[in-house]
DRENSE-560834 format. One record per residue (C-alpha): residue in one letter; z, x, y negated. Coordinates in steps of 0.05 Angstrom, whole numbers. Layout:
DRENSE-560834
+------+--------+--------+--------+
| rolo |     pz |     px |     py |
+------+--------+--------+--------+
|    A |      Z |      X |      Y |
...
+------+--------+--------+--------+
//
This chain:
DRENSE-560834
+------+--------+--------+--------+
| rolo |     pz |     px |     py |
+------+--------+--------+--------+
|    M |      0 |      0 |     -1 |
|    S |    -18 |     28 |    -69 |
|    N |     10 |     11 |   -138 |
|    V |    -60 |     24 |   -170 |
|    S |    -93 |    -38 |   -198 |
|    T |   -164 |    -52 |   -177 |
|    E |   -177 |    -95 |   -235 |
|    G |   -185 |    -77 |   -309 |
|    P |   -231 |    -44 |   -360 |
|    A |   -230 |     25 |   -331 |
|    T |   -303 |     36 |   -318 |
|    P |   -342 |     99 |   -329 |
|    G |   -371 |     73 |   -393 |
|    F |   -302 |     58 |   -419 |
|    A |   -284 |    133 |   -412 |
|    L |   -351 |    152 |   -443 |
|    F |   -338 |    109 |   -502 |
|    W |   -272 |    146 |   -515 |
|    Y |   -305 |    215 |   -505 |
|    F |   -359 |    194 |   -553 |
|    M |   -308 |    172 |   -607 |
|    A |   -271 |    236 |   -596 |
|    L |   -336 |    278 |   -613 |
|    V |   -349 |    232 |   -674 |
|    A |   -279 |    242 |   -700 |
|    V |   -275 |    315 |   -688 |
|    G |   -343 |    324 |   -720 |
|    A |   -324 |    284 |   -780 |
|    G |   -259 |    324 |   -786 |
|    L |   -296 |    390 |   -786 |
|    V |   -348 |    365 |   -837 |
|    T |   -290 |    339 |   -880 |
|    M |   -254 |    406 |   -878 |
|    F |   -310 |    453 |   -889 |
|    A |   -361 |    415 |   -932 |
|    Y |   -330 |    426 |  -1001 |
|    G |   -370 |    426 |  -1066 |
|    S |   -437 |    397 |  -1089 |
|    G |   -397 |    332 |  -1106 |
|    F |   -368 |    324 |  -1036 |
|    G |   -291 |    324 |  -1033 |
|    E |   -276 |    331 |  -1109 |
|    L |   -221 |    282 |  -1117 |
|    V |   -173 |    309 |  -1169 |
|    G |   -178 |    358 |  -1225 |
|    G |   -156 |    425 |  -1185 |
|    D |   -193 |    460 |  -1134 |
|    A |   -125 |    477 |  -1097 |
|    Y |   -102 |    404 |  -1094 |
|    N |   -173 |    382 |  -1072 |
|    L |   -172 |    436 |  -1015 |
|    Q |   -102 |    411 |   -993 |
|    I |   -123 |    338 |   -991 |
|    I |   -190 |    355 |   -953 |
|    A |   -153 |    397 |   -903 |
|    T |   -101 |    344 |   -891 |
|    R |   -158 |    292 |   -881 |
|    G |   -197 |    335 |   -835 |
|    T |   -135 |    352 |   -792 |
|    G |   -119 |    278 |   -787 |
|    L |   -191 |    263 |   -765 |
|    I |   -185 |    320 |   -712 |
|    G |   -120 |    291 |   -687 |
|    V |   -151 |    223 |   -678 |
|    G |   -206 |    259 |   -639 |
|    V |   -158 |    288 |   -593 |
|    V |   -122 |    220 |   -584 |
|    C |   -191 |    190 |   -564 |
|    A |   -203 |    249 |   -516 |
|    L |   -137 |    235 |   -483 |
|    L |   -154 |    161 |   -477 |
|    G |   -220 |    177 |   -446 |
|    L |   -185 |    226 |   -396 |
|    S |   -134 |    173 |   -378 |
|    S |   -187 |    122 |   -368 |
|    Q |   -228 |    167 |   -323 |
|    L |   -163 |    186 |   -281 |
|    H |   -150 |    112 |   -273 |
|    Q |   -222 |    103 |   -249 |
|    I |   -211 |    157 |   -198 |
|    A |   -145 |    127 |   -177 |
|    R |   -177 |     59 |   -166 |
|    L |   -234 |     93 |   -124 |
|    V |   -182 |    131 |    -83 |
|    A |   -140 |     67 |    -71 |
|    T |   -200 |     30 |    -46 |
|    V |   -217 |     82 |      7 |
|    E |   -185 |     73 |     75 |
|    P |   -159 |    136 |    112 |
|    S |   -206 |    156 |    168 |
|    G |   -171 |    217 |    194 |
|    P |   -157 |    235 |    267 |
|    E |   -112 |    190 |    304 |
|    R |    -41 |    215 |    311 |
|    P |     -9 |    212 |    380 |
|    G |     41 |    155 |    388 |
|    E |      9 |    109 |    338 |
+------+--------+--------+--------+
//
């Protein structure tokens, strides 16, 4: 008997969605952090304040990307657990059973 549910939204597409969202968030975070100047990211009067704000926003987006990647990994592990739970053991017979 297994405690793994065989119902739910854990499909390969669900994990791929979270991996895609992780790539988008990390990419947006890197662009936010490193694309400064030419009108992009100029929020307040001083450059030092702008760089601090942009670095914080970029780090936050990268953190969201890491969380999305962990959600994708947990979804993929749940899918693997569901597959293992549905497979019946077919090993050699043990004596006395």
